[in-house]
VMD Tcl script that draws the C-alpha trace (Angstrom):
set ca {
  {62.54 124.56 161.40}
  {65.08 126.08 159.05}
  {67.64 125.17 161.03}
  {66.90 121.87 161.36}
  {66.54 121.42 156.92}
  {69.91 123.21 156.90}
  {71.19 120.70 159.72}
  {69.59 117.85 157.63}
  {70.76 118.52 154.65}
  {74.57 119.21 156.10}
  {74.32 115.71 157.82}
  {73.29 114.16 154.32}
  {75.84 115.70 153.09}
  {78.61 114.64 155.53}
  {76.91 110.85 154.95}
  {77.59 111.26 151.36}
  {80.92 112.66 151.57}
  {82.20 109.98 153.76}
  {80.80 107.36 151.53}
  {82.67 108.28 148.85}
  {85.59 108.80 150.41}
  {85.48 105.21 151.71}
  {85.20 103.56 148.45}
  {88.42 101.93 146.69}
  {90.73 104.28 145.28}
  {91.26 101.85 142.00}
  {89.30 100.23 139.34}
  {89.43 97.48 137.11}
  {86.92 96.79 133.78}
  {87.94 93.67 131.84}
  {85.83 92.33 128.40}
  {86.39 89.36 126.56}
  {85.90 87.88 123.32}
  {86.27 84.83 121.09}
  {87.84 85.99 117.36}
  {87.95 83.57 114.45}
  {91.58 84.41 113.67}
  {94.65 83.61 114.26}
  {96.73 85.78 117.67}
  {98.83 86.90 115.13}
  {96.19 88.57 112.74}
  {93.97 89.69 115.51}
  {97.63 90.72 117.40}
  {98.69 93.78 114.55}
  {95.18 95.27 114.74}
  {95.75 96.49 118.11}
  {99.63 96.75 117.87}
  {99.25 98.94 115.01}
  {97.18 101.83 116.56}
  {96.75 103.04 112.96}
  {94.75 100.02 112.44}
  {92.68 100.79 115.41}
  {90.36 103.50 113.23}
  {88.34 100.02 111.98}
  {87.77 98.84 115.26}
  {87.89 101.28 118.00}
  {84.71 102.61 119.75}
  {86.29 105.65 120.40}
  {87.03 106.84 116.91}
  {83.41 107.65 115.36}
  {82.42 109.58 118.37}
  {84.25 112.93 117.12}
  {84.46 112.57 113.32}
  {86.53 116.04 113.43}
  {88.83 114.62 116.11}
  {92.62 115.29 115.25}
  {94.87 112.26 115.34}
  {98.54 112.31 115.29}
  {100.96 108.90 115.66}
  {104.45 109.28 116.43}
  {107.40 106.76 116.98}
  {107.43 103.61 115.24}
  {104.64 102.09 113.59}
  {103.84 98.95 116.09}
  {105.02 97.85 119.06}
  {106.66 99.88 121.94}
  {107.49 103.23 121.80}
  {104.32 103.41 118.93}
  {102.15 106.35 120.37}
  {98.74 107.96 119.63}
  {97.62 111.43 120.58}
  {93.98 112.62 119.74}
  {92.20 116.04 120.23}
  {88.31 115.78 120.16}
  {85.43 117.12 121.38}
  {83.73 117.35 125.16}
  {83.14 113.41 124.56}
  {86.52 111.91 123.33}
  {88.67 114.59 125.10}
  {92.64 114.86 124.44}
  {94.68 112.51 125.39}
  {97.70 109.63 123.97}
  {98.01 106.04 124.13}
  {101.76 104.61 124.44}
  {102.76 100.87 123.77}
  {104.68 100.21 126.71}
  {105.30 96.26 126.55}
  {104.30 94.42 123.11}
  {105.11 90.33 123.27}
  {104.03 88.84 119.61}
  {100.49 87.22 119.97}
  {100.52 87.22 123.55}
  {100.14 90.95 124.85}
  {99.96 94.30 124.28}
  {100.31 97.04 127.41}
  {99.81 100.66 126.98}
  {99.64 103.86 129.14}
  {96.67 105.67 128.50}
  {96.66 109.44 129.61}
  {93.77 111.71 129.67}
  {94.06 115.44 129.20}
  {90.90 116.55 128.93}
  {88.10 116.47 129.90}
  {89.39 114.63 133.29}
  {93.04 114.40 133.86}
  {94.17 110.54 134.71}
  {96.44 107.83 133.85}
  {95.47 103.99 133.39}
  {97.07 100.59 132.22}
  {95.44 99.09 129.41}
  {96.05 95.42 128.44}
  {94.83 93.26 125.41}
  {95.94 89.76 126.09}
  {95.49 87.18 123.00}
  {95.17 83.31 123.72}
  {94.59 80.59 121.56}
  {90.97 79.14 121.98}
  {88.48 76.75 120.03}
  {87.41 79.96 118.40}
  {90.78 80.72 117.12}
  {91.84 83.43 119.54}
  {90.63 84.74 123.09}
  {90.90 88.58 123.44}
  {90.66 90.17 126.73}
  {90.92 94.06 126.95}
  {91.61 95.48 130.27}
  {91.94 98.89 131.77}
  {92.76 99.56 135.31}
  {93.73 102.68 137.20}
  {93.28 104.90 140.40}
  {90.14 107.17 140.91}
  {90.50 110.88 142.35}
  {87.52 112.02 145.01}
  {85.49 113.06 141.46}
  {85.96 109.94 139.70}
  {84.67 108.20 142.85}
  {81.61 110.02 143.19}
  {81.08 109.16 139.24}
  {82.03 105.51 139.85}
  {79.43 105.64 143.07}
  {77.03 107.24 140.78}
  {77.12 105.65 137.16}
  {79.84 102.89 137.79}
  {83.42 102.36 135.91}
  {82.17 98.83 134.86}
  {79.13 100.52 133.14}
  {80.46 103.80 131.78}
  {83.31 102.03 130.18}
  {82.48 98.00 129.90}
  {79.82 98.76 127.29}
  {82.51 100.56 125.20}
  {85.10 97.70 125.08}
  {82.52 94.86 124.51}
  {81.41 97.13 121.69}
  {84.94 97.39 120.74}
  {85.57 94.15 120.65}
  {82.86 93.15 118.64}
  {84.12 95.53 115.98}
  {87.65 93.97 116.35}
  {86.26 90.40 115.57}
  {84.41 91.61 112.43}
  {87.52 93.31 111.02}
  {89.71 90.53 112.17}
  {87.24 87.86 110.93}
  {86.60 89.39 107.38}
  {90.46 89.96 106.60}
  {91.83 88.22 103.84}
  {93.73 85.35 104.55}
}
mol new
graphics top color blue
foreach p $ca { graphics top sphere $p radius 0.5 }
foreach p [lrange $ca 0 end-1] q [lrange $ca 1 end] { graphics top cylinder $p $q radius 0.2 }
display resetview
């Protein structure tokens, strides 16, 4: 009897591990919003990382978070490093490409609580409201993050944060004096 239970548990564990191993090794999360402001106005709120404190959904998670800005104030080479509690972790965000009013590409490196490197893009396109802003992140999944993706889903974990950040970015950009 005990042997059968152990064999059944081992078989279920083996099936679970195979399912996880066969999951895709990459992910992509993307959200968009229309902002009643010019592409230049919205672009500047993302291209100058010190301005993220006004709209980023990650800024208020840990009030004691330490922030360091390195390199130029804006554009390629600007770096934002942070160190916070277990919820916000430790990492850096570096602008690797910046095309005024069109695209900003970042290299996001997480050191704690999980290590990983991700590509993050902000695209700015004129639309009927003013500017359509699209925030996208993509990266690789290791075995542990594949389990998280299977149970919770990267889109569910990150997408709601992106949507909240875009709403705050919209609020900040639309209320900026012209």
